C-alpha positions in Angstrom: -84.9 147.0 164.1 -85.1 143.9 166.4 -85.9 140.4 165.4 -87.2 138.3 168.4 -87.1 134.5 167.7 -88.7 131.9 170.0 -88.1 128.1 169.6 -90.4 125.8 171.6 -90.5 122.1 172.5 -94.0 120.7 172.3 -95.4 118.7 175.2 -97.4 115.4 174.9 -100.7 117.2 174.5 -99.7 119.0 171.4 -100.7 116.9 168.4 -100.6 118.0 164.7 -104.0 119.9 165.0 -102.8 121.8 168.1 -99.5 122.7 166.3 -101.5 124.0 163.3 -103.7 126.1 165.7 -100.5 127.5 167.3 -99.1 128.6 163.9 -102.4 130.4 163.0 -102.9 131.9 166.5 -99.4 133.3 166.6 -100.1 135.4 163.5 -103.6 136.3 164.5 -102.8 137.4 168.0 -99.4 139.0 167.6 -100.3 141.1 164.6 -102.9 142.8 166.7 -100.1 144.5 168.7 -99.4 147.9 167.2 -95.6 147.7 167.8 -95.3 144.4 165.9 -94.2 145.0 162.3 -94.2 141.4 161.2 -94.8 137.8 162.5 -93.4 134.6 161.3 -94.2 131.1 162.7 -94.1 127.5 161.7 -93.4 123.9 162.4 -90.1 122.2 162.0 -89.6 119.9 159.0 -87.3 117.7 161.0 -89.5 115.4 163.1 -86.6 114.5 165.3 -85.7 118.0 166.3 -86.4 119.1 169.9 -87.7 122.5 168.6 -90.9 121.7 166.8 -92.5 125.2 166.7 -91.1 128.7 166.4 -92.5 132.2 166.1 -90.7 135.4 165.6 -91.6 139.1 165.5 -89.9 142.2 164.3 -90.2 145.5 166.1 -88.4 148.9 165.8 -86.4 148.8 169.0 -85.7 147.0 172.3 -88.1 149.4 174.0 -90.9 148.3 171.6 -90.0 144.7 172.2 -90.5 145.3 176.0 -93.9 146.8 175.2 -94.9 143.8 173.1 -93.9 141.3 175.8 -96.2 143.2 178.3 -99.1 143.7 175.8 -102.4 141.9 176.6 -102.6 140.2 173.2 -99.1 138.7 173.7 -99.9 137.6 177.3 -103.2 136.0 176.2 -101.4 134.2 173.3 -98.8 132.8 175.8 -101.5 131.8 178.3 -103.9 130.2 175.8 -101.5 128.5 173.3 -97.9 128.4 174.5 -98.1 127.5 178.2 -100.6 124.6 177.8 -98.8 123.0 174.7 -95.1 123.6 175.2 -92.2 122.9 177.6 -88.8 124.3 177.1 -88.3 127.4 175.2 -85.2 129.0 173.6 -85.3 132.7 172.5 -82.9 135.1 171.0 -83.0 138.8 169.9 -81.2 140.0 166.9 -80.5 143.6 165.9 -81.3 144.2 162.2 -80.0 147.3 160.6 -79.2 147.2 156.9 -77.6 150.6 157.0 -74.8 149.6 159.3 -71.6 147.9 158.1 -73.2 146.7 154.9 -70.4 144.9 153.1 -72.3 143.9 150.0 -75.3 145.5 148.4 
């Protein structure tokens, strides 16, 4: 399982209403992609943080993540909500597998 996390800086056009729209749109658009198992998104509680918005998705594998990034719903979400309202982005991918090296249960 792969957890893909994206942190974004908002630009000057992104007010509180736009941010709320981005949170809702991330869930609505990304959950339409068959390979996406779950979506999380939200706004940062720290108003001084450079990363004011995040979204994350879980998929079964790196191959499925690649399919998601090329999917039309993902591309439209990026084009309509991310590109016009954000600047710098920071993303990471984590491998999740509870069956490997589980020290505590």
